[in-house]
C-alpha positions as a Markdown table, in Angstrom:
| # | Residue | x | y | z |
|---|---|---|---|---|
| 1 | Met | 0.0 | 0.0 | 0.0 |
| 2 | Gly | 1.4 | 3.4 | -1.0 |
| 3 | Asn | 1.4 | 6.4 | 1.2 |
| 4 | Ile | -1.0 | 9.2 | 0.4 |
| 5 | Ile | 0.9 | 12.2 | -0.8 |
| 6 | Phe | -0.9 | 15.5 | -1.4 |
| 7 | Pro | 0.2 | 17.6 | -4.4 |
| 8 | Lys | 2.1 | 20.8 | -4.1 |
| 9 | Pro | 0.3 | 24.0 | -5.0 |
| 10 | Val | 0.4 | 24.8 | -8.7 |
| 11 | Lys | 0.8 | 27.9 | -10.9 |
| 12 | Leu | -2.3 | 29.2 | -12.5 |
| 13 | Val | -2.1 | 30.1 | -16.3 |
| 14 | Ile | -4.9 | 31.5 | -18.3 |
| 15 | Ser | -5.0 | 31.6 | -22.1 |
| 16 | Met | -7.1 | 34.4 | -23.8 |
| 17 | Ile | -8.2 | 34.3 | -27.4 |
| 18 | Ser | -9.9 | 37.3 | -29.1 |
| 19 | Ser | -10.0 | 39.2 | -32.3 |
| 20 | Asn | -9.6 | 42.5 | -30.4 |
| 21 | Ser | -6.3 | 42.9 | -28.6 |
| 22 | Ser | -7.7 | 45.6 | -26.4 |
| 23 | Met | -9.8 | 42.9 | -24.7 |
| 24 | Phe | -6.6 | 41.4 | -23.3 |
| 25 | Asn | -6.1 | 44.5 | -21.0 |
| 26 | Val | -9.8 | 44.6 | -20.0 |
| 27 | Tyr | -9.7 | 40.9 | -19.0 |
| 28 | Glu | -6.3 | 41.0 | -17.4 |
| 29 | Asn | -7.8 | 43.5 | -14.9 |
| 30 | Leu | -10.9 | 41.3 | -14.3 |
| 31 | Leu | -8.7 | 38.2 | -13.9 |
| 32 | Gln | -6.4 | 40.0 | -11.4 |
| 33 | Lys | -9.5 | 40.9 | -9.3 |
| 34 | Asn | -10.4 | 37.2 | -9.2 |
| 35 | Phe | -7.0 | 35.5 | -9.0 |
| 36 | Gly | -4.4 | 38.1 | -7.8 |
| 37 | Gln | -1.4 | 39.7 | -9.4 |
| 38 | Ile | -0.3 | 38.6 | -12.9 |
| 39 | Asp | 3.4 | 37.9 | -12.8 |
| 40 | Asp | 4.2 | 37.0 | -16.4 |
| 41 | Ser | 2.6 | 37.5 | -19.8 |
| 42 | Ser | 3.3 | 35.9 | -23.2 |
| 43 | Ser | 3.6 | 38.0 | -26.3 |
| 44 | Ile | 0.4 | 38.3 | -28.4 |
| 45 | Gln | 0.4 | 35.8 | -31.2 |
| 46 | Ala | -1.8 | 35.1 | -34.2 |
| 47 | Phe | -4.2 | 32.3 | -33.5 |
| 48 | Asp | -4.6 | 30.8 | -37.0 |
| 49 | Tyr | -4.5 | 27.1 | -36.3 |
| 50 | Thr | -8.3 | 26.5 | -36.6 |
| 51 | Asp | -11.5 | 28.0 | -37.8 |
| 52 | Tyr | -13.3 | 26.8 | -34.6 |
| 53 | Tyr | -13.8 | 30.4 | -33.2 |
| 54 | Lys | -14.2 | 32.2 | -36.6 |
| 55 | Lys | -18.0 | 32.3 | -36.6 |
| 56 | Glu | -18.1 | 33.6 | -33.0 |
| 57 | Phe | -15.1 | 35.9 | -32.9 |
| 58 | Gly | -14.4 | 36.7 | -36.6 |
| 59 | Glu | -11.1 | 36.7 | -38.5 |
| 60 | Lys | -7.6 | 37.4 | -37.4 |
| 61 | Leu | -7.7 | 35.9 | -33.9 |
| 62 | Leu | -5.0 | 36.6 | -31.4 |
| 63 | Gln | -3.9 | 34.7 | -28.3 |
| 64 | Lys | -2.1 | 35.7 | -25.1 |
| 65 | Met | -1.3 | 33.8 | -22.0 |
| 66 | Val | -0.8 | 35.1 | -18.4 |
| 67 | Ser | 0.4 | 33.5 | -15.3 |
| 68 | Phe | -0.4 | 34.5 | -11.7 |
| 69 | Lys | 1.9 | 35.0 | -8.8 |
| 70 | Lys | -0.3 | 33.4 | -6.2 |
| 71 | Phe | -0.3 | 29.6 | -6.3 |
| 72 | Ile | -3.6 | 27.6 | -6.3 |
| 73 | Lys | -4.6 | 24.1 | -5.2 |
| 74 | Ser | -4.9 | 21.9 | -8.3 |
| 75 | Glu | -8.4 | 20.8 | -7.2 |
| 76 | Lys | -9.6 | 24.4 | -7.7 |
| 77 | Leu | -9.3 | 24.2 | -11.5 |
| 78 | Ala | -12.9 | 23.3 | -12.2 |
| 79 | Glu | -14.1 | 26.2 | -10.0 |
| 80 | Ile | -11.7 | 28.5 | -11.8 |
| 81 | Lys | -13.0 | 27.4 | -15.2 |
| 82 | Ile | -16.6 | 28.2 | -14.0 |
| 83 | Ile | -15.4 | 31.7 | -12.9 |
| 84 | Thr | -13.7 | 32.4 | -16.3 |
| 85 | Asn | -16.8 | 31.2 | -18.1 |
| 86 | Asn | -18.9 | 33.6 | -16.1 |
| 87 | Leu | -16.4 | 36.4 | -16.8 |
| 88 | Glu | -16.9 | 35.7 | -20.6 |
| 89 | Lys | -20.7 | 36.0 | -20.1 |
| 90 | Tyr | -20.4 | 39.1 | -18.0 |
| 91 | Ile | -18.9 | 41.1 | -20.8 |
| 92 | Leu | -21.3 | 39.4 | -23.3 |
| 93 | Glu | -24.3 | 40.5 | -21.3 |
| 94 | Asn | -23.1 | 44.1 | -21.2 |
| 95 | Asp | -22.2 | 44.2 | -24.9 |
| 96 | Thr | -24.9 | 46.1 | -26.8 |
| 97 | Leu | -23.2 | 46.0 | -30.2 |
| 98 | Thr | -23.2 | 42.2 | -30.7 |
| 99 | Asn | -24.5 | 39.1 | -29.2 |
| 100 | Lys | -21.1 | 37.3 | -29.3 |
| 101 | Arg | -18.4 | 36.7 | -26.7 |
| 102 | Asn | -15.5 | 39.1 | -26.9 |
| 103 | Ile | -13.0 | 36.6 | -25.6 |
| 104 | Asn | -12.3 | 32.9 | -24.8 |
| 105 | Leu | -10.7 | 32.2 | -21.5 |
| 106 | Asp | -9.0 | 28.9 | -20.8 |
| 107 | Pro | -7.5 | 28.4 | -17.4 |
| 108 | Gly | -4.9 | 25.8 | -16.6 |
| 109 | Tyr | -2.0 | 25.2 | -14.4 |
| 110 | Ile | 1.6 | 24.2 | -14.4 |
| 111 | Asn | 3.4 | 21.9 | -12.0 |
| 112 | Leu | 6.8 | 20.4 | -12.4 |
| 113 | Asp | 5.6 | 17.6 | -14.6 |
| 114 | Lys | 2.9 | 19.0 | -16.8 |
| 115 | Phe | 0.6 | 21.8 | -18.1 |
| 116 | Ile | -3.0 | 21.0 | -17.6 |
| 117 | Leu | -6.0 | 22.9 | -19.2 |
| 118 | Ala | -9.6 | 22.9 | -18.2 |
| 119 | Ser | -12.5 | 22.5 | -20.6 |
| 120 | Thr | -16.2 | 22.2 | -20.7 |
| 121 | Lys | -15.8 | 19.6 | -23.5 |
| 122 | Asn | -15.1 | 15.9 | -23.0 |
| 123 | Gly | -12.7 | 14.1 | -25.2 |
| 124 | Pro | -10.6 | 11.0 | -25.5 |
| 125 | Ser | -7.7 | 12.5 | -23.4 |
| 126 | Arg | -9.8 | 14.3 | -20.9 |
| 127 | Ile | -10.8 | 13.4 | -17.4 |
| 128 | Tyr | -13.9 | 14.6 | -15.6 |
| 129 | Leu | -13.3 | 16.9 | -12.6 |
| 130 | Gln | -16.6 | 18.2 | -11.4 |
| 131 | Lys | -19.5 | 20.5 | -12.2 |
| 132 | Gly | -19.3 | 19.8 | -16.0 |
| 133 | Ile | -15.6 | 20.6 | -16.2 |
| 134 | Tyr | -12.9 | 18.3 | -17.7 |
| 135 | Ala | -9.1 | 18.5 | -17.6 |
| 136 | Glu | -6.5 | 17.5 | -20.1 |
| 137 | Ile | -2.7 | 17.1 | -19.8 |
| 138 | Thr | -1.8 | 19.4 | -22.7 |
| 139 | Leu | 2.0 | 19.3 | -22.3 |
| 140 | Arg | 4.3 | 17.0 | -20.3 |
| 141 | Tyr | 7.7 | 18.1 | -19.1 |
| 142 | Gln | 10.5 | 15.8 | -20.2 |
| 143 | Phe | 14.1 | 16.3 | -21.2 |
| 144 | Lys | 14.2 | 19.9 | -19.9 |
| 145 | Ser | 11.2 | 21.1 | -21.9 |
| 146 | Phe | 7.4 | 20.8 | -22.4 |
| 147 | Ile | 6.4 | 18.4 | -25.1 |
| 148 | Pro | 3.0 | 17.9 | -26.7 |
| 149 | Asn | 0.7 | 14.9 | -26.4 |
| 150 | Glu | -1.3 | 13.3 | -29.2 |
| 151 | Phe | -4.3 | 15.6 | -28.7 |
| 152 | Thr | -2.5 | 18.8 | -27.8 |
| 153 | Tyr | -3.9 | 21.8 | -29.8 |
| 154 | Gln | -1.4 | 23.2 | -32.3 |
| 155 | Asn | -1.2 | 26.6 | -30.6 |
| 156 | Tyr | 0.3 | 25.0 | -27.5 |
| 157 | Gln | 2.8 | 23.1 | -29.7 |
| 158 | Ser | 4.3 | 26.3 | -31.0 |
| 159 | Glu | 7.9 | 27.1 | -30.1 |
| 160 | Glu | 6.9 | 30.5 | -28.7 |
| 161 | Tyr | 4.3 | 29.1 | -26.3 |
| 162 | Ile | 6.5 | 26.1 | -25.3 |
| 163 | Asn | 9.3 | 28.6 | -24.5 |
| 164 | Tyr | 6.9 | 30.8 | -22.6 |
| 165 | Leu | 5.5 | 27.9 | -20.5 |
| 166 | Asn | 9.1 | 26.6 | -19.9 |
| 167 | Asp | 9.9 | 30.1 | -18.4 |
| 168 | Val | 6.7 | 30.0 | -16.3 |
| 169 | Arg | 7.7 | 26.6 | -15.0 |
| 170 | His | 11.2 | 27.8 | -14.2 |
| 171 | Lys | 9.7 | 30.7 | -12.1 |
| 172 | Tyr | 7.3 | 28.2 | -10.5 |
| 173 | Lys | 10.2 | 25.9 | -9.6 |
| 174 | Leu | 12.2 | 28.8 | -8.0 |
| 175 | Ala | 9.1 | 30.0 | -6.1 |
| 176 | Leu | 8.6 | 26.4 | -4.7 |
| 177 | Arg | 12.1 | 26.4 | -3.4 |
| 178 | Glu | 11.5 | 29.7 | -1.6 |
| 179 | Ile | 8.4 | 28.3 | 0.0 |
| 180 | Lys | 10.4 | 25.2 | 1.1 |
| 181 | Tyr | 13.1 | 27.3 | 2.7 |
| 182 | Gln | 10.5 | 29.4 | 4.5 |
| 183 | Glu | 8.9 | 26.5 | 6.2 |
């Protein structure tokens, strides 16, 4: 019989996809009100890997990722996904020009071994968490870098995002050491 070992806290990362780059600033402020200070941001990149969001958001989509200074418990991911879904609706309900979302928010987390994303959609590589939310191991950390899995979306396979997430993981690892020395 193995000993029960509880996981270390993890680093929250949220992906934002929109056709309007000014939405990133609006939502960064909303996200910070809910999850604390953002400590790192990726560059804004073209999101041209799929037409999935084209009907809802239009052409020339952009993506940006942010990570947060405050660690979370991994079991909070489903709750965080529900919060981000509600944030998307909040702006939608107050938008008088269109009846479409302005942004897609996908929360996830990094630990030393992997990058996990939350989703409302089931799939062959997803596990059910709770309250209609699923999780997927999007990237695994091996050989000093994140590497994609069979079902990893193309945007998370890009060199730029893998480099960004490697940097976030490095900061997370250093912060974990600080916590350990403070105990």
